[in-house]
C-alpha positions as CSV (number, residue, x, y, z in Angstrom):
1,M,173.1,72.2,-9.2
2,P,173.7,68.4,-9.2
3,E,173.9,66.6,-12.5
4,N,171.8,63.5,-13.2
5,D,174.1,60.7,-14.5
6,N,171.3,58.9,-16.3
7,K,169.6,61.8,-18.1
8,K,166.4,61.2,-20.0
9,I,166.5,64.0,-22.6
10,N,163.2,65.2,-24.1
11,K,162.7,67.8,-26.8
12,R,161.8,71.2,-25.5
13,S,159.6,73.9,-27.1
14,P,161.1,77.3,-27.7
15,V,160.8,80.3,-25.4
16,V,160.5,83.4,-27.6
17,V,160.9,87.1,-27.0
18,V,159.8,89.8,-29.5
19,M,162.0,92.9,-29.5
20,G,162.3,96.1,-31.5
21,H,161.5,99.8,-31.8
22,V,158.4,101.3,-30.2
23,D,155.5,101.5,-32.6
24,H,157.0,99.0,-35.0
25,G,154.2,96.5,-34.4
26,K,155.5,94.3,-31.6
27,T,152.3,94.5,-29.5
28,S,150.1,94.0,-32.6
29,L,152.1,91.0,-33.6
30,L,151.9,89.4,-30.1
31,D,148.1,90.2,-29.9
32,Y,147.5,88.5,-33.3
33,I,149.6,85.4,-32.4
34,R,147.9,85.1,-29.0
35,K,144.3,85.4,-30.4
36,T,144.9,82.9,-33.2
37,G,147.3,80.5,-31.5
38,V,145.7,79.9,-28.1
39,A,142.8,77.4,-28.2
40,G,139.5,78.4,-26.7
41,K,137.5,81.5,-26.3
42,E,139.5,82.6,-23.3
43,A,142.5,83.7,-25.5
44,G,141.5,87.3,-25.4
45,G,141.3,87.3,-21.6
46,I,144.8,86.1,-20.8
47,T,146.0,88.1,-17.9
48,Q,148.8,90.5,-18.8
49,S,150.5,90.3,-15.4
50,I,151.9,86.8,-16.0
51,G,154.1,88.3,-18.8
52,A,154.1,85.1,-20.9
53,Y,151.8,82.7,-22.8
54,E,151.9,79.6,-24.8
55,I,150.5,78.9,-28.3
56,K,150.3,75.9,-30.6
57,H,151.4,76.0,-34.2
58,N,151.3,73.0,-36.5
59,G,151.0,70.8,-33.3
60,E,154.1,72.4,-31.7
61,R,154.2,74.5,-28.6
62,I,155.8,78.0,-28.6
63,T,156.1,80.2,-25.5
64,F,156.2,84.0,-25.9
65,V,157.6,86.2,-23.2
66,D,156.1,89.7,-23.4
67,T,158.7,92.5,-23.0
68,P,158.2,96.3,-23.4
69,G,159.5,98.0,-26.5
70,H,160.4,101.5,-25.3
71,E,164.1,102.5,-24.8
72,A,163.4,103.1,-21.2
73,F,162.8,99.4,-20.8
74,K,166.3,98.4,-21.8
75,A,167.0,96.3,-18.7
76,M,163.8,94.3,-19.1
77,R,164.5,93.7,-22.8
78,A,168.0,92.5,-21.9
79,R,166.5,90.1,-19.4
80,G,163.9,88.9,-21.9
81,A,166.7,88.0,-24.3
82,D,168.5,86.1,-21.5
83,V,165.4,84.0,-20.8
84,A,164.6,83.4,-24.5
85,D,165.8,80.6,-26.7
86,V,164.8,82.5,-29.9
87,A,164.1,86.2,-30.5
88,V,162.0,88.0,-33.1
89,L,163.4,91.4,-34.1
90,V,160.6,93.5,-35.5
91,V,161.3,96.3,-38.0
92,A,158.6,98.3,-39.7
93,A,158.5,98.2,-43.5
94,D,157.5,101.9,-43.6
95,E,160.3,103.2,-41.3
96,G,163.2,100.8,-41.2
97,P,165.6,100.3,-38.3
98,K,165.5,102.9,-35.5
99,P,167.6,103.4,-32.3
100,Q,165.8,100.7,-30.4
101,T,166.2,98.3,-33.3
102,E,169.9,98.7,-33.1
103,E,169.8,98.5,-29.3
104,S,167.8,95.3,-29.4
105,F,170.2,93.8,-32.0
106,K,173.2,94.7,-29.7
107,I,171.5,92.8,-26.8
108,L,170.8,89.8,-29.0
109,K,174.4,89.8,-30.3
110,E,175.9,90.1,-26.8
111,S,173.6,87.4,-25.4
112,K,174.2,85.2,-28.5
113,T,170.4,84.6,-28.8
114,P,169.4,83.1,-32.2
115,Y,166.9,85.4,-33.9
116,V,164.7,86.0,-37.0
117,V,163.6,89.3,-38.4
118,A,159.9,90.2,-38.8
119,I,159.4,93.1,-41.3
120,T,156.1,94.4,-40.0
121,K,153.4,96.7,-41.6
122,I,153.9,95.3,-45.1
123,D,150.3,96.5,-45.7
124,S,151.3,100.1,-45.2
125,P,151.2,102.3,-48.4
126,R,154.7,103.5,-47.5
127,A,156.1,100.0,-47.1
128,D,159.5,99.5,-48.9
129,I,160.9,96.1,-48.0
130,E,163.9,96.3,-50.2
131,K,164.9,99.6,-48.7
132,V,164.6,98.2,-45.2
133,K,166.8,95.2,-46.1
134,G,169.5,97.6,-47.2
135,E,169.2,99.7,-44.1
136,L,169.4,96.5,-41.9
137,M,172.6,95.5,-43.8
138,N,174.1,99.0,-43.0
139,A,173.2,98.3,-39.3
140,G,175.1,95.0,-39.4
141,I,172.0,92.7,-39.8
142,Y,172.5,90.6,-42.9
143,L,169.4,88.9,-44.1
144,E,169.1,85.8,-46.2
145,G,169.3,86.7,-49.9
146,F,170.8,90.0,-49.0
147,G,174.4,89.0,-48.0
148,G,173.7,87.1,-44.9
149,D,172.1,84.1,-43.2
150,V,169.5,85.8,-40.9
151,S,166.0,84.4,-41.7
152,W,163.3,87.0,-42.2
153,Q,159.6,87.3,-43.0
154,G,157.3,90.1,-44.1
155,I,154.1,90.2,-42.0
156,S,150.9,92.2,-41.5
157,S,149.4,92.0,-38.0
158,K,146.1,93.3,-39.4
159,T,145.5,90.5,-42.0
160,G,147.8,87.9,-40.5
161,E,149.8,87.7,-43.8
162,G,153.2,86.1,-43.2
163,V,152.5,85.2,-39.5
164,P,152.2,81.4,-40.0
165,E,155.5,81.5,-42.0
166,L,157.1,83.5,-39.2
167,L,156.1,80.9,-36.7
168,D,157.5,78.2,-39.0
169,L,160.8,80.0,-39.0
170,I,160.8,80.1,-35.2
171,L,160.2,76.4,-35.0
172,L,162.9,75.7,-37.6
173,L,165.4,77.8,-35.7
174,S,164.6,76.1,-32.4
175,E,164.9,72.7,-34.1
176,V,168.4,73.7,-35.4
177,S,169.3,74.8,-31.8
178,G,168.4,71.3,-30.5
179,L,166.4,72.5,-27.5
180,S,166.0,69.8,-24.8
181,Y,165.3,69.2,-21.1
182,D,165.8,66.5,-18.5
183,P,162.4,65.6,-16.9
184,E,164.2,64.1,-13.9
185,A,166.4,67.1,-13.3
186,L,165.8,69.9,-10.7
187,A,163.1,72.1,-12.1
188,S,164.7,75.4,-13.0
189,G,164.1,78.6,-15.0
190,F,163.6,82.3,-14.5
191,V,161.3,84.7,-12.7
192,I,159.8,87.1,-15.2
193,E,157.3,88.9,-12.9
194,S,156.4,89.1,-9.2
195,R,154.0,91.0,-7.0
196,K,152.2,90.9,-3.7
197,D,148.5,90.1,-4.1
198,S,146.2,91.2,-1.3
199,R,144.3,87.9,-1.4
200,K,146.9,85.3,-2.5
201,G,150.0,86.7,-1.0
202,I,153.3,86.7,-3.1
203,V,152.7,85.7,-6.7
204,A,155.5,85.0,-9.1
205,S,155.4,84.4,-12.9
206,L,158.0,81.9,-14.1
207,V,159.3,80.4,-17.3
208,L,160.5,76.8,-16.8
209,K,163.7,75.9,-18.7
210,N,164.5,72.5,-17.4
211,G,162.8,69.7,-15.4
212,V,159.1,69.4,-14.4
213,L,157.6,71.9,-12.0
214,K,155.0,70.4,-9.6
215,Q,152.5,71.5,-7.0
216,G,154.0,71.2,-3.5
217,H,157.6,71.6,-4.7
218,Y,160.1,73.5,-2.5
219,I,161.3,76.5,-4.6
220,A,164.2,79.0,-4.2
221,T,166.0,81.9,-5.9
222,P,169.2,83.5,-4.7
223,T,167.2,85.9,-2.5
224,T,164.1,84.0,-1.3
225,S,162.5,80.5,-1.0
226,G,159.2,78.8,-0.2
227,R,156.9,76.0,-1.1
228,I,154.5,76.0,-4.1
229,K,151.0,76.3,-2.6
230,I,149.3,77.2,-5.9
231,L,150.5,76.3,-9.4
232,E,148.7,77.7,-12.4
233,D,149.3,77.7,-16.1
234,F,149.3,80.9,-18.2
235,M,145.5,80.7,-18.6
236,G,145.0,80.9,-14.8
237,K,144.0,77.2,-14.6
238,R,145.3,75.2,-11.5
239,V,147.5,72.3,-12.5
240,E,149.5,69.6,-10.7
241,E,152.6,70.0,-12.9
242,L,154.1,71.8,-15.9
243,E,156.8,70.8,-18.4
244,S,159.8,72.8,-19.5
245,S,159.2,76.0,-21.5
246,A,155.8,76.4,-19.9
247,P,154.9,79.7,-18.3
248,A,153.8,79.2,-14.7
249,L,152.2,81.3,-12.0
250,V,153.3,80.3,-8.5
251,V,152.1,81.2,-5.0
252,G,154.3,80.2,-2.1
253,F,157.5,82.4,-1.9
254,D,158.3,83.8,1.5
255,E,159.4,87.1,0.0
256,I,159.0,88.8,-3.4
257,P,161.7,87.4,-5.7
258,S,163.6,89.7,-8.0
259,V,162.6,89.7,-11.7
260,G,165.2,87.9,-13.8
261,E,166.5,85.7,-11.0
262,E,167.0,82.0,-11.7
263,F,164.9,79.6,-9.6
264,V,165.2,75.9,-8.8
265,A,162.5,73.6,-7.4
266,N,162.5,70.1,-5.9
267,E,160.2,67.8,-3.9
268,K,162.7,67.9,-1.1
269,D,163.6,71.0,0.9
270,I,165.5,73.1,-1.7
271,N,168.0,74.3,1.0
272,K,169.4,70.8,1.0
273,A,169.7,70.7,-2.8
274,N,173.0,72.5,-3.2
275,F,171.4,75.7,-4.4
276,K,173.1,78.6,-2.6
277,K,170.4,80.7,-1.0
278,E,171.8,84.2,-0.4
279,K,169.4,86.1,1.7
280,T,169.6,89.9,1.1
281,V,168.7,92.5,3.7
282,R,166.9,95.5,2.4
283,K,168.6,98.6,3.8
284,A,166.6,101.7,4.6
285,M,167.4,104.5,2.2
286,P,168.6,107.8,3.7
287,I,165.9,110.4,3.9
288,L,168.0,113.5,4.2
289,H,169.5,115.2,1.2
290,K,173.2,115.6,0.8
291,K,174.1,119.3,0.5
292,D,175.0,118.9,-3.2
293,D,172.0,116.9,-4.1
294,K,169.1,119.2,-5.0
295,R,167.0,116.6,-6.8
296,I,163.4,116.1,-5.7
297,T,162.8,113.1,-3.5
298,A,160.2,110.5,-4.3
299,V,158.6,107.3,-3.2
300,L,158.2,104.9,-6.1
301,K,155.3,102.4,-6.4
302,A,154.6,99.9,-9.2
303,G,152.1,97.1,-9.6
304,V,154.7,94.5,-10.0
305,T,158.5,94.2,-9.4
306,G,159.4,94.2,-13.1
307,S,157.6,97.5,-13.7
308,L,159.3,98.9,-10.5
309,E,162.8,98.1,-11.9
310,V,161.9,99.9,-15.1
311,L,160.6,102.9,-13.2
312,K,163.8,103.0,-11.1
313,D,166.0,102.7,-14.3
314,V,164.2,105.6,-15.9
315,L,164.1,108.0,-12.9
316,E,167.2,107.3,-10.9
317,E,169.2,110.1,-12.6
318,K,166.3,112.6,-12.3
319,I,165.2,112.1,-8.7
320,K,166.4,110.9,-5.3
321,I,164.5,107.7,-4.5
322,I,163.6,107.5,-0.8
323,D,161.7,104.2,-1.0
324,A,160.6,101.8,-3.8
325,S,158.2,98.9,-3.6
326,A,155.7,96.9,-5.5
327,G,151.9,96.9,-4.8
328,D,149.2,99.4,-4.1
329,I,149.9,102.8,-2.3
330,T,149.4,102.3,1.4
331,D,149.2,104.7,4.4
332,G,152.8,103.7,5.2
333,D,153.9,105.1,1.8
334,I,152.1,108.3,2.6
335,K,153.8,108.6,6.0
336,T,157.2,108.1,4.3
337,A,156.4,110.8,1.8
338,I,155.3,113.2,4.6
339,A,158.4,112.5,6.7
340,S,160.8,113.0,3.8
341,G,159.0,115.8,1.9
342,S,158.6,113.5,-1.1
343,V,156.2,113.0,-3.9
344,I,154.8,109.6,-4.8
345,I,155.3,108.3,-8.3
346,A,153.1,105.3,-9.1
347,F,153.1,103.1,-12.3
348,H,150.3,100.6,-12.6
349,S,149.6,101.2,-8.9
350,K,146.7,102.8,-7.1
351,F,145.6,103.7,-3.6
352,N,144.6,100.6,-1.6
353,S,141.6,102.4,-0.1
354,K,139.7,105.7,-0.2
355,S,141.0,106.6,3.2
356,V,144.6,106.3,2.0
357,E,143.8,108.6,-0.9
358,M,142.2,111.1,1.5
359,F,145.2,110.8,3.9
360,A,147.5,111.9,1.0
361,K,145.2,114.7,0.0
362,N,144.8,116.1,3.5
363,N,148.6,116.1,3.9
364,S,149.2,117.7,0.5
365,V,151.3,114.8,-0.8
366,K,151.7,115.0,-4.5
367,V,150.9,111.7,-6.3
368,F,151.8,111.2,-9.9
369,S,150.0,108.1,-11.3
370,S,149.6,106.6,-14.7
371,D,149.4,103.2,-16.5
372,V,151.3,104.7,-19.4
373,I,155.1,105.1,-18.7
374,Y,155.6,108.0,-21.2
375,E,152.8,110.1,-19.6
376,L,154.1,109.4,-16.1
377,I,157.6,110.4,-17.0
378,K,156.4,113.6,-18.7
379,S,154.4,114.6,-15.6
380,V,157.4,114.0,-13.4
381,D,159.7,116.0,-15.8
382,E,157.2,118.9,-15.7
383,H,157.1,118.9,-11.9
384,I,160.9,118.8,-11.7
385,E,161.1,121.8,-14.0
386,E,158.5,123.6,-12.0
387,V,160.0,123.2,-8.6
388,S,163.8,123.0,-9.3
389,E,166.0,126.0,-8.7
390,P,167.8,127.0,-11.9
391,E,171.5,126.4,-11.8
392,V,173.9,129.2,-12.7
393,I,175.8,128.4,-15.8
394,G,177.7,131.6,-16.4
395,K,178.5,135.0,-15.0
396,M,179.9,138.1,-16.7
397,E,181.3,141.4,-15.3
398,I,180.3,144.5,-17.3
399,L,183.5,146.5,-18.2
400,E,182.0,149.1,-20.5
401,T,178.6,150.2,-21.9
402,F,178.1,151.7,-25.4
403,G,175.1,152.9,-27.4
404,H,171.5,152.5,-26.2
405,K,168.4,152.6,-28.4
406,D,164.9,151.8,-27.2
407,D,165.3,148.6,-25.1
408,K,168.5,147.4,-26.8
409,Q,172.0,148.2,-25.5
410,I,175.5,147.4,-26.5
411,I,177.8,146.3,-23.7
412,G,181.2,144.8,-23.2
413,G,182.6,142.6,-20.4
414,K,184.5,139.6,-19.2
415,V,183.1,136.2,-18.5
416,I,184.2,135.4,-15.0
417,E,182.5,132.0,-14.5
418,G,181.2,129.3,-16.8
419,S,180.0,130.5,-20.1
420,I,177.6,133.1,-21.6
421,N,175.3,131.9,-24.4
422,L,173.5,133.6,-27.2
423,G,169.7,133.6,-27.0
424,R,169.4,132.9,-23.3
425,K,168.0,135.2,-20.7
426,V,170.3,137.0,-18.3
427,E,169.7,138.4,-14.9
428,I,171.2,141.9,-14.2
429,R,172.5,142.6,-10.7
430,R,174.1,145.8,-9.3
431,K,176.0,145.3,-6.0
432,N,174.2,141.9,-5.6
433,I,170.8,143.6,-6.0
434,F,168.5,142.4,-8.8
435,V,167.7,145.2,-11.2
436,G,166.1,143.4,-14.1
437,E,166.5,140.8,-16.8
438,G,167.1,140.7,-20.5
439,K,168.0,138.5,-23.5
440,I,171.2,138.4,-25.5
441,V,170.3,139.0,-29.2
442,N,173.8,139.2,-30.5
443,L,177.1,138.0,-29.1
444,Q,180.6,138.7,-30.4
445,A,184.2,137.7,-29.5
446,G,187.0,139.4,-31.4
447,K,184.3,141.2,-33.6
448,V,183.1,137.8,-34.8
449,D,179.6,136.6,-34.1
450,V,179.6,133.6,-31.8
451,K,177.0,131.5,-29.9
452,E,179.0,131.1,-26.7
453,V,181.9,132.7,-24.8
454,E,183.7,130.9,-22.0
455,A,185.6,132.3,-18.9
456,P,188.0,134.1,-18.8
457,D,187.4,135.6,-22.3
458,E,186.0,139.0,-23.0
459,C,183.1,139.7,-25.3
460,G,180.6,142.3,-26.6
461,M,176.9,141.8,-26.9
462,L,173.6,143.4,-27.8
463,I,171.2,142.9,-25.0
464,D,167.4,143.5,-25.1
465,S,166.2,144.7,-21.7
466,V,164.0,147.4,-20.2
467,A,166.6,147.7,-17.4
468,S,169.6,149.9,-18.2
469,V,173.0,148.1,-17.8
470,K,175.9,150.0,-16.1
471,K,179.6,149.5,-15.8
472,G,180.3,147.2,-12.8
473,D,177.0,145.3,-13.1
474,E,177.1,141.5,-13.2
475,L,175.1,139.4,-15.7
476,S,174.3,135.8,-14.9
477,Q,172.7,133.0,-16.9
478,T,171.0,130.0,-15.5
479,T,169.5,126.7,-16.8
480,A,166.1,128.4,-16.9
481,K,165.2,129.2,-20.4
């Protein structure tokens, strides 16, 4: 981007991201800040789809970018830290640091984002702030007054205790950071959300980091461009321009921009403004399975592109993704699912009409849909377990049989493939014909009790089965419990 030789530098308000472990009070804190810091009765009705909002504290503006707190949302949290000038790391006073706390800290450290610690839930009967401080120190987070220089504040999102002081710390940290912007520079910042709206077209939520964004500006990211037809602030009010650090909602991109992309905007055609526009071609994903890929196939749908990326991150190791797109479920999605024998997994996405829903039902297309990510993943996991063929993890050849009492039998043999494990079911086959199944209740190697025996070792076992095992039989174990 070209530099302005005669820069007029103005002070810029901070862009803040709140990070931390799930259930440690991040959402409650953001809700309290929004309701008390946004002027006017509309505060409670701010749309969640924009993903950011602006408050005023002691006459100063602060922009908060909302990012999810579950470990599955790691990519989004990392992106939030990149966009942010300051971070708030939340830690519950009644639990202390957890895996997502440490993960968030790692992201902040790697991105060199200044941060303060909010010790939440100080009103909990189990709150122990001093213990939490010690645990944070063990995790490498050294608080002021406890061996380090990281500012912290105890807060209650129920009563609001400590929240004003936390906002003071955010403003102080941003003051020290010397945040500024050039009002005459190209407007630039990041895409934090994007979607296709049935009435407006392509809608993108942005956070401006430099310059002034104006109605009618040409705008571009590395993958798309356009002209701003509608410019709204975070309250959904149409405006002519927005200053740096402001959240913005823009209508006018030719294609849906990717979440996390940098954008630039200018009154002249942006393609002439030295911003390299790299158009990407979306390649059709293969429909047929590879012979060694036995995962279920799925069409992914999400309300917005940010949620879609999260869904892909969580599911890509579990399933084979045939197609993925943002927006409502259409008849085209159903046709893709039918042609590929896929299920549809929808997060914050619904059928765009009753006829599409009936189309799916009449063609027996399974649709998993939820607005809660944990419930959606649980449903998908249960379906995978239900339809997946168990994988063989071990085979054993029976070399000798010994005593038999009731349904229990002592046998000896050699593991010929993989491993045989205590406590798992076994299938019994005689000349490749299934004769029954049982469970290993005791397993020994060299007369010593063990939990597992690997090929090519020999072992003895006590098996519980109504089927009688004979010399020459083969036992096999699978991933099925």
